[in-house]
C-alpha positions as CSV (number, residue, x, y, z in Angstrom):
1,X,243.7,-54.1,-0.4
2,X,241.0,-53.1,-3.1
3,X,242.2,-50.4,-5.7
4,X,239.8,-47.5,-6.7
5,X,239.9,-47.7,-10.9
6,X,238.2,-44.6,-12.6
7,X,234.6,-44.7,-13.9
8,X,234.5,-45.3,-17.7
9,X,233.4,-42.8,-20.0
10,X,229.6,-41.3,-20.1
11,X,229.1,-40.5,-23.5
12,X,232.2,-41.7,-26.0
13,X,233.8,-44.0,-27.4
14,X,234.2,-47.5,-25.0
15,X,238.2,-48.0,-25.3
16,X,238.1,-51.5,-24.7
17,X,235.3,-52.1,-27.6
18,X,235.7,-49.1,-29.4
19,X,231.6,-48.9,-29.8
20,X,229.6,-45.4,-28.7
21,X,228.4,-45.9,-25.1
22,X,224.5,-44.4,-25.0
23,X,223.3,-41.8,-22.5
24,X,220.6,-42.4,-20.7
25,X,218.3,-39.9,-22.7
26,X,218.8,-41.6,-25.9
27,X,218.5,-45.6,-23.6
28,X,214.6,-43.4,-22.8
29,X,213.4,-42.6,-26.5
30,X,214.6,-46.2,-27.9
31,X,212.5,-47.3,-24.7
32,X,209.8,-45.2,-26.1
33,X,209.9,-46.1,-29.7
34,X,207.4,-48.4,-31.6
35,X,209.8,-50.3,-32.4
36,X,211.1,-51.1,-29.0
37,X,207.0,-51.6,-28.7
38,X,206.6,-54.5,-31.5
39,X,210.8,-56.2,-29.7
40,X,208.5,-55.8,-26.7
41,X,204.6,-56.9,-28.0
42,X,206.5,-59.3,-29.5
43,X,208.2,-61.3,-27.0
44,X,204.8,-61.3,-25.0
45,X,202.9,-62.6,-27.5
46,X,205.0,-65.5,-27.4
47,X,206.5,-66.1,-23.7
48,X,202.9,-65.2,-21.8
49,X,200.2,-68.0,-23.7
50,X,203.6,-70.5,-23.1
51,X,204.0,-69.3,-19.7
52,X,200.5,-69.5,-19.1
53,X,200.0,-72.8,-20.8
54,X,202.8,-75.1,-19.3
55,X,201.4,-73.5,-15.6
56,X,198.2,-74.8,-16.5
57,X,199.9,-78.2,-17.7
58,X,202.1,-78.0,-14.3
59,X,199.4,-78.0,-12.4
60,X,196.7,-80.2,-14.0
61,X,199.3,-82.9,-13.8
62,X,199.9,-81.7,-9.9
63,X,195.8,-82.1,-9.2
64,X,195.7,-85.5,-10.8
65,X,198.3,-87.0,-9.2
66,X,196.9,-85.5,-6.0
67,X,192.9,-86.4,-6.4
68,X,192.8,-88.4,-9.4
69,X,195.1,-91.2,-7.5
70,X,193.0,-93.8,-9.2
71,X,193.7,-92.5,-12.7
72,X,196.7,-92.0,-12.2
73,X,197.8,-95.4,-11.6
74,X,196.1,-96.9,-14.9
75,X,198.6,-99.1,-16.7
76,X,199.0,-97.7,-20.1
77,X,201.4,-100.8,-20.8
78,X,203.7,-103.2,-18.8
79,X,204.8,-101.1,-15.8
80,X,204.2,-97.9,-17.3
81,X,201.0,-95.6,-16.1
82,X,199.1,-92.5,-17.1
83,X,201.1,-90.6,-13.8
84,X,204.4,-91.7,-15.3
85,X,203.4,-90.7,-18.9
86,X,202.2,-87.6,-17.9
87,X,205.0,-86.8,-16.2
88,X,207.4,-87.5,-18.5
89,X,205.7,-85.4,-21.0
90,X,206.1,-83.1,-18.2
91,X,209.9,-83.1,-19.4
92,X,209.7,-83.6,-22.9
93,X,207.0,-80.1,-22.8
94,X,209.8,-77.8,-21.4
95,X,212.6,-79.5,-23.9
96,X,209.5,-78.3,-26.4
97,X,209.3,-75.2,-25.4
98,X,212.9,-74.0,-25.3
99,X,213.2,-74.8,-28.5
100,X,210.7,-72.9,-30.0
101,X,212.1,-69.9,-28.0
102,X,215.1,-70.5,-29.8
103,X,213.2,-70.2,-33.1
104,X,211.3,-67.8,-32.4
105,X,214.5,-66.1,-30.2
106,X,216.4,-66.2,-33.2
107,X,214.4,-65.7,-35.9
108,X,212.3,-62.6,-34.9
109,X,213.8,-60.6,-31.3
110,X,217.4,-61.6,-31.9
111,X,217.4,-59.4,-35.9
112,X,215.4,-56.8,-34.1
113,X,217.5,-56.3,-31.4
114,X,220.6,-56.3,-33.0
115,X,219.6,-53.0,-35.3
116,X,218.6,-51.4,-32.6
117,X,221.8,-51.9,-30.1
118,X,223.7,-51.2,-33.3
119,X,222.4,-48.4,-34.1
120,X,222.4,-46.7,-30.5
121,X,226.6,-48.4,-30.5
122,X,226.7,-46.4,-33.5
123,X,227.7,-49.2,-35.8
124,X,224.7,-49.0,-38.1
């Protein structure tokens, strides 16, 4: 049997956290602000190029695997061939991009987002 809990207050203090809940109008105002636009631009200028580069790198690997079997089968050393090296490179670049994004977010995105959030919740 489900019970209906009363909705939280629309604008006022959240009982659990003590922070102020912004209104829809306040969200729209922040979304249109230069500070938020800069935050979004900073995110996109990092995420979009790396996403495109990784997809291109992945598609190159797939295309080489399908159409350049002789090249991909070339032995690098022992039983290790070009396909294995490039395949492991896919994992390496995945972890590298995740690490780079983590640093980028911690240094450039999170402080700006925290400042916006604190101002909206009335902490600053």
